[in-house]
C-alpha positions in Angstrom: 162.4 81.8 105.7 160.9 79.2 103.5 159.4 77.4 106.5 157.9 80.7 107.7 156.2 81.4 104.4 154.9 77.8 104.1 153.7 77.8 107.7 151.8 81.1 107.1 150.3 79.8 103.9 149.1 76.6 105.6 147.5 78.7 108.4 145.9 81.0 105.9 144.5 78.1 104.0 143.1 76.7 107.2 141.4 80.0 108.0 139.9 80.2 104.5 138.5 76.7 104.8 137.2 77.3 108.3 135.5 80.5 107.1 133.8 78.8 104.1 132.7 75.9 106.4 131.2 78.3 108.9 129.4 80.1 106.1 128.1 76.8 104.8 127.1 75.4 108.2 125.2 78.6 109.2 123.4 78.8 105.9 122.4 75.2 105.9 121.4 75.1 109.6 119.2 78.2 109.3 118.1 77.4 105.8 119.1 80.7 104.4 118.0 81.1 100.8 120.4 83.8 99.6 120.2 85.8 96.4 122.9 84.5 94.0 124.8 87.7 94.0 124.9 87.8 97.8 126.1 84.2 98.0 128.8 84.7 95.5 129.9 87.9 97.2 130.1 86.3 100.6 132.1 83.3 99.3 134.6 85.5 97.4 135.0 87.8 100.4 135.6 84.8 102.7 138.2 83.4 100.4 140.0 86.6 99.6 139.8 88.4 103.0 138.7 85.8 105.6 140.0 87.8 108.6 137.6 90.6 107.8 134.8 88.8 106.0 134.2 86.2 108.7 133.5 88.6 111.6 131.4 90.7 109.2 129.4 87.6 108.1 128.7 86.7 111.7 127.4 90.2 112.3 125.5 90.7 109.1 125.1 87.4 107.3 121.7 86.1 108.6 118.8 86.9 106.3 115.8 84.8 107.3 114.7 84.5 111.0 112.1 81.7 110.5 112.1 78.4 108.7 109.8 77.7 105.7 106.8 75.6 106.5 105.5 73.1 103.9 102.3 74.5 102.4 99.0 72.9 103.3 97.8 70.5 100.7 95.4 72.3 98.3 96.0 75.6 100.0 95.7 77.5 96.8 92.7 75.6 95.6 90.4 76.2 98.6 89.0 79.7 99.1 89.9 81.2 102.4 87.0 82.1 104.8 85.8 85.5 104.0 87.8 85.5 100.7 87.1 87.5 97.7 84.2 86.4 95.6 86.1 86.8 92.3 88.9 84.5 93.4 91.7 87.1 92.7 94.9 85.5 91.7 96.9 88.0 93.7 94.8 87.4 96.8 95.0 83.6 96.4 98.8 83.7 96.2 99.0 86.0 99.2 97.0 83.5 101.2 99.1 80.7 99.9 102.2 82.5 101.2 100.6 82.5 104.7 99.7 86.2 104.8 96.6 87.5 106.6 93.3 87.2 104.7 91.7 90.2 103.0 89.2 92.0 105.1 86.7 94.8 104.6 87.5 98.4 105.6 85.8 101.8 105.7 86.5 105.5 105.8 89.6 105.3 103.5 91.6 108.6 103.1 94.3 108.5 100.5 96.5 111.5 101.4 96.9 113.9 98.4 99.9 115.6 100.0 102.0 115.9 103.1 99.6 118.3 104.9 96.7 115.8 104.5 99.0 113.0 105.7 100.1 114.9 108.8 96.5 115.8 109.6 95.4 112.2 109.2 98.3 111.0 111.5 97.6 113.6 114.2 93.9 112.8 114.0 94.6 109.1 114.6 96.9 110.0 117.5 94.2 112.1 119.1 91.5 109.5 118.5 93.2 106.8 120.6 91.3 106.0 123.7 93.3 103.1 125.2 96.3 102.1 123.0 98.4 103.9 120.4 101.2 101.9 118.6 103.6 103.6 116.2 106.3 102.0 114.1 108.7 104.1 112.0 112.2 103.8 110.4 113.2 107.2 111.8 111.8 110.1 113.9 113.2 113.4 112.9 114.5 116.1 115.2 112.8 118.8 113.2 109.5 120.7 113.3 107.4 117.7 112.3 109.2 115.1 114.3 109.2 117.3 117.4 105.5 118.1 116.9 104.6 114.4 116.7 106.8 113.5 119.6 105.1 116.1 121.8 101.7 114.8 120.8 102.7 111.2 121.7 104.0 112.4 125.1 100.7 114.3 125.6 98.6 111.2 124.9 100.7 109.1 127.2 100.2 111.6 130.0 96.5 111.5 129.3 96.5 107.8 130.2 96.7 106.2 126.7 99.2 103.3 126.4 101.6 104.7 123.8 104.3 102.4 122.3 106.9 103.8 119.8 109.3 101.6 117.9 112.1 103.1 115.9 114.7 101.3 113.8 118.1 101.0 115.5 119.9 102.6 112.6 117.2 105.0 111.6 117.3 106.4 115.2 120.6 108.0 114.3 119.4 109.3 110.9 116.7 111.4 112.2 118.8 114.0 114.1 119.1 112.4 117.6 115.7 113.4 119.1 115.8 113.4 122.9 114.0 110.1 123.5 114.5 110.3 127.3 111.8 113.0 127.3 109.4 110.6 125.7 110.2 107.9 128.2 109.7 110.4 131.1 106.2 111.2 129.7 105.3 107.5 129.8 105.9 106.5 126.2 107.1 103.0 125.9 110.1 103.0 123.5 112.0 100.2 121.7 114.8 100.4 119.2 114.6 97.7 116.6 117.9 95.9 116.2 120.5 98.4 117.6 123.6 98.1 115.4 126.2 97.4 118.1 124.3 96.3 121.2 121.5 94.2 119.9 120.8 90.8 121.4 119.9 89.6 117.9 123.3 88.4 116.8 123.8 88.2 113.0 120.9 90.4 112.3 122.3 93.9 112.5 122.0 94.4 108.8 118.2 93.7 108.8 116.4 97.0 109.2 112.7 97.6 110.2 111.3 99.8 107.4 107.7 99.3 108.3 105.7 102.5 108.9 102.4 102.4 110.6 100.3 103.8 113.4 97.4 101.9 115.0 94.8 103.4 117.4 92.8 101.0 119.6 93.2 98.2 117.0 90.5 100.1 115.1 92.2 102.9 113.1 95.3 102.4 110.9 97.7 104.8 109.2 100.2 103.3 106.7 102.5 104.6 104.0 106.0 105.4 102.9 106.5 108.4 105.1 108.9 108.5 108.0 108.0 110.9 110.8 110.1 113.8 109.7 109.6 117.1 107.9 110.9 116.0 104.5 108.0 113.6 104.2 105.3 116.0 105.2 105.9 119.8 105.1 109.5 120.3 104.0 111.8 122.4 106.1 114.5 125.1 105.9 113.0 126.3 102.6 113.0 122.9 101.0 109.8 121.5 99.4 108.5 118.3 100.9 109.2 115.0 99.1 106.3 113.5 97.1 105.1 110.6 99.1 102.0 108.4 99.6 100.1 107.3 102.7 96.5 106.5 103.8 94.4 106.0 106.8 91.2 103.9 107.3 89.1 102.1 109.9 88.3 98.4 110.2 89.7 95.0 111.0 92.8 95.7 108.9 93.9 97.8 111.9 93.6 94.8 114.2 95.8 92.7 111.8 98.4 95.6 111.8 98.4 95.6 115.6 99.1 91.9 115.7 102.1 92.6 113.3 103.2 95.4 115.6 103.1 93.0 118.6 105.4 90.6 116.8 107.8 93.3 115.9 107.7 94.7 119.4 108.6 91.4 120.9 111.4 90.8 118.3 112.9 94.2 119.1 113.7 92.9 122.6 114.3 89.3 121.6 111.2 88.3 123.6 109.1 85.3 122.7 106.6 85.9 119.9 103.2 86.6 121.5 100.7 83.7 121.1 97.6 85.7 120.0 94.5 84.0 118.7 93.7 84.8 115.1 90.2 86.2 114.9 88.0 84.8 112.1 88.0 87.3 109.2 84.7 89.1 108.6 82.8 88.2 105.4 83.5 90.4 102.4 80.7 92.0 100.4 81.2 91.2 96.7 82.5 94.3 95.0 82.8 96.1 98.4 85.9 97.6 100.0 88.6 94.9 100.6 92.2 95.2 101.6 95.0 92.8 102.7 98.0 93.3 104.9 101.2 92.2 103.2 104.2 92.0 105.6 107.5 91.0 104.1 111.0 90.4 105.5 113.1 88.1 107.6 110.1 87.2 109.8 108.3 85.6 106.8 109.4 82.2 105.5 109.0 83.4 101.9 110.0 86.5 100.2 106.4 87.4 100.1 106.2 90.8 98.3 108.9 89.8 95.8 107.0 86.7 94.8 103.7 88.5 94.7 105.1 91.2 92.4 106.7 88.7 90.0 103.4 86.8 89.7 101.5 90.0 89.3 103.7 91.0 86.3 103.2 87.7 84.7 99.4 87.8 85.1 99.0 91.5 84.0 96.9 91.9 80.9 96.7 95.6 80.2 98.6 97.9 82.5 101.3 98.0 85.2 102.1 101.3 87.0 105.1 101.3 89.4 106.2 104.3 91.5 109.3 104.0 93.5 112.2 106.1 94.7 114.8 103.5 93.9 114.6 101.0 91.0 117.3 98.3 91.5 115.4 95.0 91.2 117.0 91.6 90.9 117.2 89.9 87.5 114.0 87.8 88.0 111.8 90.8 88.9 113.3 92.9 86.2 112.6 90.1 83.7 109.0 90.0 84.9 108.5 93.7 84.1 110.3 93.5 80.7 108.4 90.4 79.6 105.1 92.1 80.5 106.1 95.0 78.3 107.2 92.8 75.4 103.8 91.0 75.3 102.0 94.3 75.0 101.2 95.3 78.6 101.6 99.1 79.1 104.3 99.3 81.8 105.0 102.7 83.4 107.8 103.0 85.9 108.2 106.4 87.6 111.3 107.3 89.6 112.8 110.7 90.7 115.3 112.2 88.4 117.6 112.4 91.4 116.9 110.5 94.6 118.3 111.0 98.1 120.6 108.0 97.7 123.4 108.5 95.2 124.4 104.8 95.2 120.8 103.8 94.1 120.9 106.4 91.3 124.2 105.1 90.1 123.1 101.5 90.2 119.7 101.8 88.4 120.6 102.8 84.8 121.0 99.2 83.6 117.6 98.2 84.8 116.0 101.3 83.3 117.7 100.6 80.0 116.3 97.1 79.9 112.9 98.4 80.6 113.0 100.9 77.8 114.5 98.4 75.4 111.5 96.1 76.1 109.0 98.9 75.3 108.2 100.0 78.9 107.9 103.7 79.6 110.4 105.3 82.0 109.5 108.6 83.7 111.6 111.0 85.7 109.9 113.2 88.2 111.6 116.5 88.8 111.3 116.3 92.6 112.3 113.6 95.0 109.6 110.9 95.0 109.5 108.7 98.1 106.2 107.0 97.3 105.8 103.3 96.8 102.9 102.1 94.6 102.3 99.3 92.2 99.0 99.0 90.3 98.2 96.0 88.1 95.3 96.4 85.6 92.2 97.2 87.6 92.7 94.3 90.0 95.0 95.4 92.7 96.8 98.5 94.0 99.7 97.8 96.5 101.2 100.6 98.6 103.2 101.0 101.7 106.9 100.9 102.6 108.5 98.7 100.0 111.0 100.1 97.5 111.7 98.2 94.3 115.3 97.5 95.2 117.0 94.4 96.5 117.5 95.6 100.1 113.7 96.2 100.5 112.9 93.0 98.6 115.2 90.7 100.5 116.6 92.2 103.7 114.3 94.8 105.2 111.1 94.3 107.3 108.5 95.9 105.1 104.8 96.4 105.1 102.4 96.9 102.2 98.6 96.9 101.8 96.8 95.5 98.8 93.5 97.1 97.8 91.2 95.0 95.7 88.1 97.2 95.3 87.5 99.4 92.2 87.1 102.7 94.2 90.5 102.4 96.1 92.3 101.2 93.0 90.9 104.1 91.0 91.9 106.6 93.6 95.5 105.4 93.7 95.5 105.3 89.9 94.4 108.9 89.7 97.1 109.9 92.2 99.7 108.1 90.0 98.4 109.7 86.9 98.7 113.2 88.3 102.3 112.4 89.3 103.1 111.1 85.8 101.6 114.2 84.2 104.3 116.3 85.8 107.1 113.8 84.9 109.3 113.5 81.8 109.6 110.4 79.7 113.2 109.5 79.2 115.2 107.1 77.0 118.2 105.9 79.1 121.5 106.4 77.3 123.7 103.5 76.3 127.0 103.2 78.1 130.4 101.4 77.7 131.6 98.1 79.1 133.5 99.7 82.0 130.4 101.7 83.0 128.3 98.5 82.9 130.8 96.7 85.1 130.8 99.5 87.6 127.0 99.5 87.7 127.0 95.8 88.3 129.4 96.2 91.3 127.2 99.0 92.6 124.1 96.9 92.3 125.7 94.3 94.5 126.8 96.9 97.0 123.4 98.5 97.2 121.8 95.1 97.9 124.2 94.5 100.8 124.0 98.0 102.3 
């Protein structure tokens, strides 16, 4: 009996050591820069339950798909071709992180509500002459999703090359729309990282949360809205969620299509297309200027995370943040709180109750820290799914990124930064209208056990 227990203990110890070595080898070989809470969680799981944790790690444990490249010498000191005349710090850092340069645009429509957003999206679909590329987390099997699917099928039958990319998990969250009908109409369809049959091993926890539609590389629609009724019109007597999107024309659409081509290839594990980068057009000082900001496993750096931290540190007067889920990591939370402590007016607006219970249970500690630092926390009475950050009168950033650790570190996300006064002002007025209907709150203090539970939930929400 003693020998049996000792033999089992020796075998178990060997499994634990092997699991930790596999974790270390994979992390070093792929240069994974993990969030500290994630690294600690993986190691503890591999030590305590290696028989479960090791297979899960091999399925879910990879975070970055590319290796970081050393920055070009003096990258941040030399203005990029076509760069902004005022040398914006945000724009300079974005270029230093290897993101596309800012470009001019025209005909911007910031959608005031879901009806305007749906009209803009359908108008873009109908305007396509040769190509129509659509990326979404989910496509709903509801009046709006069915309506958009029919329009995509119609455009494909009319000879437009239509490509639709849906996230492999989001595909099951939208109500199981009959995708075979779209294929039969000529729509090219790809699921991004299917959870159980993807060729991209180790990546099934990395979701594509980017939402965009591009027509002929000339017109672009971007925002936080998935293609389902909740995000546009509501359904079954429910009001639509408050969300934010826009459409425009110009070279930003061509940049977005290049990003779509990369995502399209990655979804099938095809080689990344080698497309020549066009020279960015010159910007008119003070004129419309916007910059595409992709973030996620396909970027060497955590681009939006780093941009937001730096923006908080450089803010002088005002920061406005609208997000459905506020569960930032300690560094980003500290950036917000330090800005508030040095006198910057910081407004953070979240829904009183979101559609994700775990996120609501995990956020109170961060909201308490904000309020303690002098920031203003606002609860909107309805579900807010919009994503917007405005810093002073220098930049407005909007798109798909939530201010939680999954969006910041695991998801493929897409935001757009606007640098001109007109676009920043329009987004600021939209946010002010939203804040006018919200209630300022002072988060309540809680006990030690509640704080421990919130900490565990914050780790879980980051992983899941």
